[in-house]
C-alpha positions as CSV (number, residue, x, y, z in Angstrom):
1,M,-57.2,197.1,-70.1
2,L,-58.6,195.5,-67.0
3,P,-60.5,197.9,-64.7
4,A,-58.5,196.7,-61.7
5,F,-55.5,198.5,-63.0
6,T,-57.0,201.9,-63.1
7,A,-55.2,203.0,-59.9
8,V,-51.8,201.6,-60.9
9,T,-51.4,202.5,-64.6
10,A,-50.3,206.1,-63.7
11,K,-47.3,204.6,-61.8
12,I,-45.9,202.6,-64.7
13,P,-44.4,205.5,-66.8
14,H,-42.4,206.6,-63.7
15,L,-40.9,203.1,-63.0
16,P,-37.2,202.8,-64.0
17,E,-35.8,200.2,-66.4
18,S,-33.6,198.8,-63.6
19,P,-33.7,195.7,-61.3
20,G,-36.3,195.6,-58.6
21,V,-39.2,193.8,-56.9
22,Y,-42.9,194.5,-57.3
23,L,-45.8,193.6,-55.1
24,W,-49.4,193.4,-56.3
25,K,-51.9,194.2,-53.6
26,D,-55.7,194.0,-53.2
27,S,-58.0,196.8,-52.0
28,G,-57.3,195.8,-48.4
29,G,-53.5,196.2,-48.8
30,R,-52.9,192.4,-48.7
31,V,-50.0,191.2,-50.9
32,L,-51.3,189.0,-53.7
33,Y,-48.0,188.3,-55.5
34,V,-44.4,189.2,-55.2
35,G,-42.2,189.2,-58.3
36,K,-38.7,190.3,-59.4
37,A,-37.6,192.0,-62.6
38,K,-34.4,192.8,-64.4
39,R,-36.2,195.8,-65.9
40,L,-39.0,196.8,-63.6
41,R,-41.1,198.9,-65.9
42,S,-41.1,196.4,-68.8
43,R,-42.1,193.6,-66.4
44,V,-45.0,195.4,-64.8
45,R,-46.2,196.7,-68.2
46,S,-46.4,193.1,-69.4
47,Y,-49.3,192.6,-67.0
48,I,-51.2,195.5,-68.4
49,A,-51.2,194.2,-72.0
50,A,-54.2,191.9,-72.5
51,D,-52.4,188.7,-73.3
52,A,-54.5,185.8,-74.4
53,Q,-51.8,183.4,-73.3
54,M,-52.0,184.6,-69.7
55,S,-52.8,181.7,-67.3
56,V,-56.1,181.4,-65.5
57,K,-54.4,181.9,-62.1
58,T,-52.8,185.2,-63.2
59,Q,-56.1,186.5,-64.7
60,H,-57.9,185.7,-61.5
61,M,-55.2,187.5,-59.5
62,L,-55.3,190.6,-61.7
63,R,-59.1,191.0,-61.1
64,Q,-58.3,191.6,-57.4
65,V,-55.3,194.0,-57.9
66,A,-55.9,197.5,-56.6
67,D,-52.4,198.7,-55.9
68,L,-48.7,198.3,-56.8
69,E,-45.6,198.7,-54.7
70,T,-42.1,198.5,-56.1
71,I,-38.7,198.3,-54.5
72,L,-35.5,199.1,-56.4
73,V,-32.3,197.1,-55.8
74,P,-28.7,197.4,-57.2
75,S,-28.7,194.2,-59.2
76,E,-30.8,191.2,-60.3
77,A,-29.1,189.0,-57.7
78,H,-30.3,191.4,-55.0
79,A,-33.8,191.3,-56.5
80,L,-33.7,187.5,-56.3
81,I,-32.9,187.4,-52.6
82,L,-35.3,190.2,-51.7
83,E,-38.1,188.4,-53.6
84,A,-37.4,185.3,-51.5
85,S,-37.5,187.3,-48.3
86,L,-40.7,189.1,-49.1
87,I,-42.4,185.8,-50.1
88,K,-41.5,184.3,-46.8
89,E,-42.8,187.4,-44.9
90,H,-46.1,187.9,-46.7
91,R,-46.9,184.4,-48.0
92,P,-48.7,185.7,-51.1
93,R,-51.6,183.6,-52.3
94,Y,-50.5,183.5,-56.0
95,N,-46.8,182.7,-55.6
96,I,-45.5,179.2,-56.1
97,A,-45.9,177.5,-52.7
98,L,-43.4,175.3,-51.0
99,R,-45.8,172.7,-49.4
100,D,-43.2,171.9,-46.8
101,D,-42.4,175.6,-46.1
102,K,-42.6,175.3,-42.4
103,S,-39.7,176.1,-40.1
104,Y,-37.3,173.2,-40.6
105,P,-34.7,172.7,-37.9
106,Y,-31.1,173.6,-38.2
107,I,-28.0,172.8,-36.2
108,K,-26.4,176.1,-35.2
109,V,-22.9,176.7,-34.1
110,T,-22.5,180.1,-32.4
111,L,-19.2,181.1,-33.9
112,Q,-19.8,184.7,-32.9
113,E,-19.3,183.8,-29.2
114,P,-15.9,183.4,-27.5
115,F,-16.8,179.8,-26.5
116,P,-19.4,178.6,-29.1
117,R,-22.3,176.4,-28.4
118,V,-24.1,173.8,-30.6
119,F,-27.8,173.4,-30.5
120,V,-31.0,173.0,-32.6
121,T,-32.9,176.1,-33.9
122,R,-35.7,176.8,-36.3
123,Q,-34.9,180.5,-36.8
124,L,-32.2,181.8,-39.1
125,V,-30.6,185.0,-37.7
126,D,-27.7,186.8,-39.5
127,D,-25.6,187.1,-36.3
128,G,-22.4,185.5,-37.4
129,G,-23.4,181.9,-36.4
130,R,-23.0,178.9,-38.7
131,Y,-26.1,177.0,-39.6
132,F,-26.3,173.4,-40.9
133,G,-29.5,172.2,-42.6
134,P,-32.3,172.5,-43.0
135,Y,-33.0,168.9,-42.0
136,T,-36.1,167.5,-43.5
137,D,-35.2,164.2,-41.7
138,V,-35.3,165.3,-38.0
139,A,-34.1,161.8,-36.9
140,R,-30.9,162.3,-38.9
141,M,-30.4,165.7,-37.4
142,R,-30.7,164.3,-33.9
143,R,-28.2,161.6,-34.7
144,A,-25.7,164.2,-35.9
145,L,-26.2,166.2,-32.8
146,N,-25.8,163.2,-30.5
147,V,-22.5,162.3,-32.3
148,V,-21.3,165.9,-31.7
149,K,-22.1,165.5,-28.0
150,Q,-20.4,162.1,-27.7
151,L,-17.2,163.0,-29.6
152,F,-16.6,166.6,-28.6
153,T,-16.9,168.3,-25.2
154,V,-18.9,171.3,-26.3
155,R,-20.6,173.3,-23.5
156,S,-24.4,173.1,-23.3
157,C,-25.0,175.9,-20.8
158,R,-26.4,179.3,-21.8
159,Y,-24.0,181.6,-20.0
160,D,-22.9,184.7,-21.8
161,L,-19.2,184.0,-21.5
162,L,-17.1,185.9,-20.6
163,R,-19.5,188.4,-19.1
164,E,-21.1,186.0,-16.8
165,A,-20.0,182.6,-15.4
166,P,-20.8,180.3,-12.5
167,A,-18.6,179.9,-9.4
168,R,-17.8,176.2,-10.2
169,P,-18.4,173.8,-13.1
170,C,-21.6,171.9,-13.5
171,L,-22.2,168.2,-13.7
172,D,-21.2,168.0,-17.4
173,Y,-17.6,168.6,-16.4
174,Y,-17.5,165.8,-13.9
175,I,-19.0,163.3,-16.4
176,K,-16.5,164.5,-19.0
177,R,-19.1,166.0,-21.3
178,C,-17.6,169.5,-21.0
179,Q,-14.2,171.0,-20.3
180,A,-15.6,173.8,-18.2
181,P,-14.6,176.9,-20.2
182,C,-16.9,178.9,-17.8
183,V,-14.3,178.6,-15.0
184,G,-11.2,178.7,-17.2
185,Y,-10.3,175.0,-17.3
186,I,-9.8,175.2,-21.1
187,G,-8.4,178.1,-23.0
188,K,-10.1,179.9,-25.8
189,A,-7.6,178.7,-28.5
190,D,-8.0,175.0,-27.6
191,Y,-11.8,175.3,-27.4
192,R,-12.0,177.1,-30.8
193,A,-9.8,174.3,-32.3
194,M,-12.4,171.8,-31.0
195,I,-15.2,173.8,-32.5
196,A,-13.4,173.8,-35.9
197,E,-13.5,170.0,-35.8
198,V,-17.2,170.1,-34.9
199,V,-17.9,172.4,-38.0
200,A,-15.8,170.1,-40.2
201,F,-17.8,167.1,-39.0
202,L,-21.2,168.7,-39.5
203,D,-20.0,169.8,-42.9
204,G,-19.3,166.2,-43.9
205,R,-15.5,166.5,-43.8
206,T,-15.0,163.5,-41.5
207,A,-11.6,162.6,-43.0
208,D,-10.2,166.0,-41.9
209,V,-11.5,165.5,-38.4
210,V,-9.9,162.0,-38.3
211,A,-6.5,163.4,-39.4
212,R,-6.6,166.2,-36.7
213,V,-7.6,163.8,-33.9
214,R,-4.9,161.3,-35.0
215,H,-2.3,164.1,-34.9
216,R,-3.4,165.4,-31.5
217,M,-3.3,161.8,-30.1
218,A,0.3,161.4,-31.3
219,V,1.3,164.7,-29.7
220,A,-0.3,163.7,-26.4
221,A,1.6,160.4,-26.5
222,E,4.9,162.1,-27.2
223,Q,4.3,164.4,-24.2
224,L,3.5,161.3,-22.0
225,D,0.0,162.5,-21.5
226,F,-1.4,159.0,-21.8
227,E,-4.7,159.7,-20.3
228,R,-5.5,162.4,-23.0
229,A,-4.1,160.1,-25.7
230,A,-6.5,157.4,-24.6
231,E,-9.4,159.7,-24.8
232,L,-8.4,160.8,-28.3
233,R,-7.9,157.2,-29.2
234,D,-11.6,156.4,-28.2
235,V,-12.7,159.5,-30.2
236,L,-10.8,158.3,-33.2
237,D,-12.3,154.8,-32.9
238,R,-15.8,156.2,-32.9
239,L,-15.1,158.5,-35.8
240,T,-13.7,155.6,-37.8
241,R,-16.7,153.4,-37.2
242,L,-19.0,156.4,-37.9
243,E,-17.4,157.1,-41.3
244,E,-18.4,153.8,-42.9
245,P,-22.2,154.1,-42.7
246,T,-22.2,157.6,-44.2
247,V,-20.6,156.5,-47.4
248,V,-23.6,155.8,-49.7
249,L,-22.0,156.3,-53.1
250,E,-18.5,157.1,-54.3
251,V,-18.6,159.8,-57.0
252,E,-16.1,162.1,-58.6
253,G,-14.2,164.0,-55.9
254,G,-15.2,167.4,-54.7
255,D,-18.1,169.1,-52.8
256,R,-21.2,169.7,-54.8
257,D,-25.0,169.9,-54.3
258,V,-27.0,168.1,-57.0
259,V,-30.6,169.1,-57.7
260,G,-33.3,166.7,-59.0
261,Y,-36.7,167.8,-60.2
262,A,-40.0,165.9,-60.9
263,R,-43.5,167.2,-61.7
264,D,-47.0,165.8,-62.0
265,G,-49.6,168.3,-62.8
266,D,-49.7,171.1,-60.2
267,D,-47.4,169.2,-57.8
268,A,-43.6,169.0,-58.0
269,A,-40.8,167.5,-55.9
270,I,-37.3,168.9,-55.7
271,V,-34.4,166.9,-54.2
272,I,-30.9,168.1,-53.2
273,L,-28.2,165.5,-52.9
274,R,-25.3,166.8,-50.8
275,V,-21.9,165.4,-51.9
276,R,-18.9,166.2,-49.7
277,G,-15.4,164.9,-50.4
278,G,-16.7,162.8,-53.2
279,R,-19.2,161.0,-50.9
280,L,-23.0,161.2,-51.0
281,L,-23.9,162.1,-47.4
282,A,-27.5,163.3,-47.4
283,R,-30.7,163.9,-49.3
284,D,-33.1,166.8,-48.6
285,H,-36.4,167.4,-50.4
286,R,-39.3,169.8,-50.7
287,M,-42.7,169.6,-52.3
288,L,-44.0,172.5,-54.4
289,G,-47.6,173.4,-55.1
290,N,-49.8,176.2,-56.7
291,L,-48.0,175.6,-60.0
292,E,-51.0,176.1,-62.2
293,G,-49.8,177.8,-65.4
294,E,-46.2,178.0,-64.2
295,P,-43.4,176.5,-66.3
296,D,-40.8,174.1,-64.8
297,T,-38.1,176.8,-65.0
298,A,-40.2,179.1,-62.7
299,A,-40.7,176.3,-60.2
300,L,-37.0,175.5,-60.0
301,S,-36.1,179.2,-59.8
302,A,-38.6,179.7,-56.9
303,Y,-37.1,176.8,-54.9
304,L,-33.5,177.8,-55.4
305,A,-34.1,181.4,-54.6
306,R,-36.2,180.9,-51.6
307,T,-34.5,177.9,-50.1
308,Y,-31.0,177.4,-51.4
309,A,-29.9,181.0,-51.8
310,G,-32.1,182.7,-49.2
311,A,-31.9,180.2,-46.3
312,E,-28.3,179.2,-46.6
313,G,-26.7,182.4,-47.8
314,S,-25.3,183.4,-44.5
315,E,-24.1,180.0,-43.3
316,G,-21.4,179.2,-45.7
317,G,-22.7,175.6,-45.9
318,R,-23.1,175.5,-49.7
319,A,-20.9,173.4,-51.9
320,A,-18.5,174.9,-54.4
321,E,-20.6,173.5,-57.2
322,L,-24.4,173.4,-57.8
323,L,-25.6,171.0,-60.4
324,V,-29.1,171.6,-61.8
325,P,-31.2,169.5,-64.3
326,F,-32.0,172.3,-66.8
327,D,-31.4,176.0,-67.4
328,F,-33.8,178.6,-66.1
329,E,-34.3,182.3,-66.6
330,D,-32.8,183.4,-63.2
331,C,-29.7,181.3,-63.5
332,E,-27.4,184.3,-63.9
333,A,-29.1,186.1,-61.0
334,L,-28.8,183.1,-58.8
335,Q,-25.1,182.8,-59.7
336,G,-24.6,186.4,-58.6
337,A,-26.4,185.6,-55.3
338,L,-24.1,182.6,-54.6
339,P,-20.6,183.8,-54.2
340,G,-18.1,181.0,-54.2
341,T,-20.6,178.5,-55.8
342,V,-20.6,177.7,-59.5
343,V,-24.0,176.8,-61.1
344,R,-23.8,174.2,-63.8
345,V,-26.3,172.3,-66.1
346,P,-24.3,169.2,-67.0
347,Q,-25.2,167.4,-70.2
348,R,-23.0,164.3,-70.0
349,G,-20.4,162.5,-67.9
350,P,-20.3,161.8,-64.1
351,R,-22.0,165.1,-63.3
352,R,-24.9,164.3,-65.5
353,A,-25.1,160.8,-63.9
354,L,-25.4,162.6,-60.5
355,V,-28.3,164.8,-61.8
356,D,-30.0,161.7,-63.2
357,L,-29.7,160.1,-59.7
358,A,-31.2,163.2,-58.1
359,E,-34.1,163.2,-60.6
360,Q,-34.7,159.5,-59.8
361,N,-35.0,160.4,-56.1
362,A,-37.3,163.3,-56.9
363,R,-39.7,161.0,-58.9
364,H,-39.7,158.6,-55.9
365,V,-40.5,161.4,-53.4
366,L,-43.3,162.7,-55.7
367,E,-44.8,159.2,-56.0
368,E,-44.8,158.8,-52.2
369,F,-46.4,162.2,-51.8
370,K,-49.1,161.5,-54.3
371,L,-49.9,158.1,-52.8
372,A,-50.1,159.6,-49.3
373,T,-52.3,162.4,-50.5
374,S,-54.6,160.0,-52.3
375,E,-54.9,157.8,-49.2
376,A,-55.6,160.8,-47.0
377,D,-58.3,162.1,-49.4
378,E,-60.1,158.8,-49.7
379,R,-59.8,157.9,-46.0
380,A,-60.8,154.5,-47.1
381,G,-61.3,152.1,-44.2
382,D,-61.1,154.8,-41.5
383,P,-63.9,153.7,-39.1
384,V,-64.6,157.3,-38.1
385,Y,-65.2,158.6,-41.6
386,E,-67.0,155.3,-42.5
387,L,-69.3,155.7,-39.6
388,Q,-70.2,159.3,-40.7
389,R,-71.1,158.0,-44.1
390,E,-73.1,155.0,-42.9
391,L,-75.1,157.0,-40.4
392,G,-75.5,160.1,-42.6
393,L,-74.1,162.4,-39.9
394,Q,-73.3,166.0,-40.7
395,R,-70.2,166.0,-38.5
396,I,-67.4,163.5,-38.4
397,P,-67.9,161.6,-35.1
398,R,-64.3,162.1,-33.9
399,S,-65.5,161.7,-30.3
400,L,-68.3,159.3,-29.2
401,V,-69.5,158.0,-25.9
402,C,-71.2,154.7,-25.3
403,I,-73.5,154.1,-22.2
404,D,-74.4,150.7,-20.7
405,V,-76.4,149.6,-17.7
406,S,-75.6,146.5,-15.6
407,H,-77.4,144.9,-12.7
408,A,-77.7,141.5,-10.9
409,Q,-81.4,140.4,-11.1
410,G,-82.6,144.0,-10.5
411,T,-80.1,144.8,-7.7
412,D,-76.8,146.6,-7.6
413,T,-77.6,148.6,-10.7
414,V,-74.7,150.5,-12.1
415,A,-73.9,152.2,-15.4
416,S,-70.8,152.9,-17.4
417,L,-69.8,155.5,-19.9
418,V,-66.7,155.1,-22.2
419,W,-65.3,157.8,-24.4
420,F,-63.7,157.0,-27.8
421,E,-61.5,159.7,-29.6
422,N,-60.7,159.1,-33.3
423,G,-61.7,155.5,-32.9
424,R,-59.5,154.9,-29.8
425,P,-60.4,154.6,-26.2
426,R,-59.7,157.7,-24.1
427,R,-59.7,156.2,-20.6
428,A,-59.3,159.5,-18.8
429,E,-62.9,160.3,-19.8
430,Y,-64.4,157.0,-18.6
431,R,-67.2,157.4,-16.0
432,K,-69.1,154.9,-13.8
433,F,-72.4,155.5,-12.0
434,K,-74.3,154.1,-9.1
435,V,-77.9,154.2,-10.3
436,R,-80.0,155.9,-7.7
437,R,-83.5,155.1,-9.1
438,E,-84.1,151.3,-8.8
439,G,-87.6,150.0,-9.1
440,H,-90.5,150.1,-11.5
441,A,-92.8,152.9,-12.4
442,G,-96.2,151.2,-12.6
443,E,-98.0,153.9,-14.4
444,E,-95.5,153.8,-17.2
445,R,-95.4,150.0,-17.5
446,G,-97.8,149.7,-20.5
447,E,-96.0,152.4,-22.5
448,R,-92.5,151.0,-21.7
449,E,-93.5,147.5,-22.7
450,A,-94.8,148.8,-26.0
451,E,-91.5,150.4,-26.7
452,T,-89.6,147.1,-26.2
453,R,-91.3,145.6,-29.2
454,D,-89.1,145.3,-32.3
455,A,-89.6,146.9,-35.6
456,G,-91.6,143.9,-36.9
457,G,-94.3,144.3,-34.3
458,G,-93.6,141.1,-32.4
459,P,-92.4,140.9,-28.8
460,N,-88.7,141.3,-28.3
461,I,-87.5,138.4,-26.2
462,D,-84.5,140.4,-25.2
463,A,-86.6,143.1,-23.6
464,P,-84.9,144.3,-20.5
465,A,-86.2,145.0,-17.1
466,I,-88.4,148.0,-17.0
467,D,-86.0,150.0,-14.8
468,D,-83.3,149.9,-17.5
469,F,-85.1,152.8,-19.3
470,A,-85.2,154.9,-16.1
471,S,-81.6,154.1,-15.4
472,I,-80.5,155.2,-18.9
473,G,-82.4,158.4,-18.5
474,E,-80.9,159.1,-15.1
475,V,-77.3,158.4,-16.3
476,V,-77.7,160.6,-19.4
477,T,-79.2,163.4,-17.4
478,R,-76.5,163.3,-14.7
479,Y,-73.6,163.1,-17.1
480,F,-74.6,165.7,-19.6
481,R,-75.9,168.2,-17.0
482,R,-72.5,168.1,-15.3
483,R,-70.7,168.5,-18.7
484,L,-72.9,171.6,-19.4
485,D,-72.3,173.0,-15.9
486,E,-68.5,172.6,-16.2
487,E,-68.6,173.9,-19.8
488,K,-66.8,170.8,-21.1
489,P,-67.0,169.8,-24.8
490,L,-69.8,167.4,-25.7
491,P,-69.3,164.3,-27.9
492,D,-70.1,164.2,-31.6
493,L,-72.1,161.0,-31.2
494,I,-73.9,159.2,-28.3
495,V,-74.3,155.4,-28.4
496,I,-76.7,153.5,-26.1
497,D,-76.3,149.8,-25.5
498,G,-79.9,148.6,-26.1
499,G,-82.9,148.9,-28.3
500,K,-85.6,151.5,-29.1
501,G,-86.7,151.8,-25.5
502,Q,-83.3,152.8,-24.2
503,L,-82.9,155.1,-27.2
504,N,-86.1,156.9,-26.5
505,A,-85.3,157.3,-22.8
506,A,-81.9,158.8,-23.6
507,H,-83.4,161.1,-26.2
508,A,-86.0,162.4,-23.7
509,A,-83.3,163.2,-21.2
510,L,-81.2,165.1,-23.8
511,V,-84.3,167.1,-24.9
512,A,-85.0,168.0,-21.3
513,L,-81.4,169.4,-21.1
514,G,-81.8,171.3,-24.3
515,I,-79.2,169.3,-26.3
516,G,-81.5,167.0,-28.2
517,D,-79.7,167.8,-31.4
518,I,-76.7,165.7,-30.5
519,P,-76.6,162.6,-32.8
520,L,-77.9,159.7,-30.8
521,I,-78.2,156.0,-31.7
522,S,-78.6,152.7,-30.0
523,L,-77.0,149.3,-30.8
524,A,-79.1,146.2,-30.1
525,K,-77.0,143.1,-29.3
526,R,-79.2,140.4,-30.8
527,E,-79.0,141.4,-34.5
528,E,-76.5,144.2,-34.2
529,Q,-79.2,146.6,-35.4
530,V,-78.7,150.4,-35.2
531,F,-81.7,152.4,-34.1
532,T,-81.9,156.2,-34.7
533,V,-84.2,158.8,-33.4
534,G,-87.3,159.4,-35.5
535,R,-86.9,156.3,-37.6
536,S,-89.0,153.2,-37.0
537,E,-86.9,150.8,-39.0
538,P,-83.4,149.9,-37.8
539,L,-80.2,150.3,-39.9
540,R,-78.5,147.1,-40.8
541,L,-74.8,147.8,-41.4
542,A,-72.6,145.3,-43.1
543,R,-71.1,142.8,-40.6
544,R,-67.5,143.8,-41.7
545,A,-68.2,147.5,-42.1
546,P,-65.5,149.5,-40.2
547,G,-68.2,151.8,-38.8
548,L,-70.1,148.9,-37.2
549,R,-66.9,147.4,-35.8
550,L,-66.1,150.7,-34.1
551,L,-69.6,150.7,-32.5
552,Q,-69.1,147.1,-31.4
553,R,-65.8,147.9,-29.8
554,A,-67.3,150.9,-27.9
555,R,-70.3,148.8,-26.8
556,D,-68.1,145.9,-25.7
557,E,-65.8,148.2,-23.8
558,A,-68.8,149.9,-22.0
559,H,-70.2,146.5,-21.1
560,R,-66.9,145.3,-19.7
561,F,-66.5,148.5,-17.7
562,A,-70.0,148.3,-16.3
563,V,-69.9,144.6,-15.4
564,T,-66.5,145.0,-13.7
565,F,-67.9,147.8,-11.5
566,Q,-71.1,145.9,-10.8
567,R,-69.3,142.8,-9.7
568,H,-67.0,144.8,-7.4
569,R,-70.0,146.5,-5.9
570,R,-71.8,143.2,-5.3
571,S,-68.8,141.7,-3.7
572,V,-68.4,144.6,-1.3
573,R,-72.1,144.3,-0.4
574,T,-71.7,140.6,0.2
575,V,-68.6,141.1,2.4
576,T,-70.3,143.8,4.4
577,S,-73.5,141.7,4.9
578,E,-71.4,138.9,6.4
579,L,-69.6,141.2,8.8
580,L,-72.9,142.8,9.8
581,R,-73.8,139.5,11.4
582,V,-70.8,139.7,13.8
583,P,-71.9,141.0,17.2
584,G,-70.0,144.0,18.5
585,I,-68.5,144.9,15.1
586,G,-69.6,148.4,14.0
587,P,-69.0,150.3,10.7
588,A,-65.6,151.6,11.7
589,K,-64.3,148.1,12.7
590,R,-65.8,146.6,9.5
591,R,-63.9,149.1,7.4
592,Q,-60.7,148.5,9.4
593,L,-60.9,144.7,8.8
594,L,-61.6,145.1,5.1
595,R,-58.7,147.6,4.7
596,A,-56.3,145.3,6.5
597,F,-57.3,142.0,5.0
598,G,-59.2,142.8,1.8
599,S,-62.1,140.4,2.1
600,V,-64.0,138.1,4.4
601,Q,-61.8,135.2,3.3
602,G,-58.8,137.3,4.1
603,V,-60.2,137.9,7.6
604,R,-60.7,134.1,8.1
605,D,-57.2,133.4,6.9
606,A,-55.6,136.0,9.1
607,G,-56.3,134.3,12.4
608,A,-57.1,135.7,15.8
609,A,-53.5,136.8,16.6
610,R,-53.3,139.1,13.5
611,I,-56.8,140.5,14.0
612,A,-56.0,141.2,17.7
613,E,-53.1,143.4,16.5
614,L,-55.5,145.9,14.9
615,P,-56.4,149.0,17.0
616,G,-59.6,148.4,19.0
617,F,-59.4,144.6,18.8
618,T,-58.5,142.1,21.5
619,T,-57.9,138.4,21.3
620,R,-61.4,137.7,22.6
621,S,-63.1,140.0,20.1
622,A,-60.9,138.5,17.3
623,E,-62.0,135.0,18.3
624,R,-65.6,136.2,18.3
625,V,-65.3,137.5,14.8
626,L,-63.8,134.3,13.5
627,A,-66.5,132.2,15.2
628,A,-69.3,134.3,13.7
629,L,-67.7,134.0,10.2
630,A,-67.4,130.2,10.7
631,V,-71.1,130.0,11.5
632,A,-72.0,132.1,8.5
633,A,-69.9,129.9,6.3
634,G,-71.5,126.7,7.7
635,G,-74.9,128.1,7.0
636,A,-74.0,128.9,3.5
637,T,-72.9,125.4,2.8
């Protein structure tokens, strides 16, 4: 006997041989496993016996067990439903897991209300409403809901009719999207008849809806209500066109749900084909995991109990017949939990052909899942993960910044910083800087020149102007000091456009700020070499490596952003210098001219009359401006 069962063995003799649910718990009271039993005492006792055939997963669970809780129920069918409910509530670690067990959307029709509504929900509440779903294909659900809104004038408001109502109808009434039950423009009986058609349509019984609409159209025509007959004719036309695309396969008549099952190791896929009126209308699927040591019968039972019986039990949306691929131990209990539905395991004939089709779909879904999982695990070709591997980074560089400095022969020095998130530009985080420190630091010249030599010891012919190092240090300091002050997240990687000199200047600035541990590299244009802190030799990444291409894209984007800003600044300075030569034109009037005409050439093209229209200008002063600009242009030529 396992030591973990010391606290629970005393409970076993007092358990009844009747249906129930048992919960294994650990020392902290957390539920490890939820199970059902036709005879509770015998089922729990089977865990106590040291069984050599017990799966590794079960043995591991039993080592953690410290307590047992049991719940008695009237029948095995009740135990099946209660087990499904408790699994959804506690999500035990050792139960079979529905990989897709998130809150799938449903279309709900609030039949419990006098004037029902139709909307999307992800919560199942036993309040008398009718639920259609769950929809694993959300696009298909949206299409169905749009058809309902186009064909039927169902109210979309949230008023609790008849206890509250507006004084007048809303816009939906005037655009013929609602018949305004809130103000009594349609009676309860007529509105409920329309809702019956909505339910029939969502349930796949399109032919029934067509017959009803055709009859109402004929009655309206007999009563000479031609406007209403025309509306019903349009509805009938849309229904007729809608009916054709939904027919995927003609099968033996009747409503049935067909289950297909496929498994590969610890993963399994289950598919339900929904057949209504002999027509295959939809396919839903779920992925199952945590199947180690579990037989296929247990996997199928877990799915049907927790999804088919548990989720849809209150909505009446199940078919009259449920076809499953093989028998399982809880088949009788499931049958008891599904009143009005017959569970069958067909062996031959049209029903077996449907099951084979469902199993073919399940194998297809499983293959797609395995392929997607394999690609996600490998992450082959993803530049972010590739860059982490190539640079040997501890963290995935999901966010990186690249800094570049641009100047025009030592003047108009500017810098740019671009931010990439998961390999894509995040332009909201772009920054540009006017570099304040322009000039050479003579005492540092020898040291700086030494840093510009390449790894081979020879002079680097691409060595930048000395002030590039100071500019890089200034930009790094200003940017990251502000990020720290504003408590904003820091990037996972910093890229500097340049060589070892720029890299060392940036590293010194980061160390001074106390964040020298952020991964930092520089990318030299000439040979596309990657320099890292503390390493004399550069890294040479493969030319076609995804990681290098990501660095190149960031570097090129930073260069483009910096050059654009630098050219703009230079043009503004040039324009301002020309206007400075005009006598009698101060800073305010210069700004006024540039705002009005955009450039010096724009001022020349405007002419004296247009310039004189500006506040503070006269015809004489405008002519003086144009004359001065003409002289400046002549001197330039």
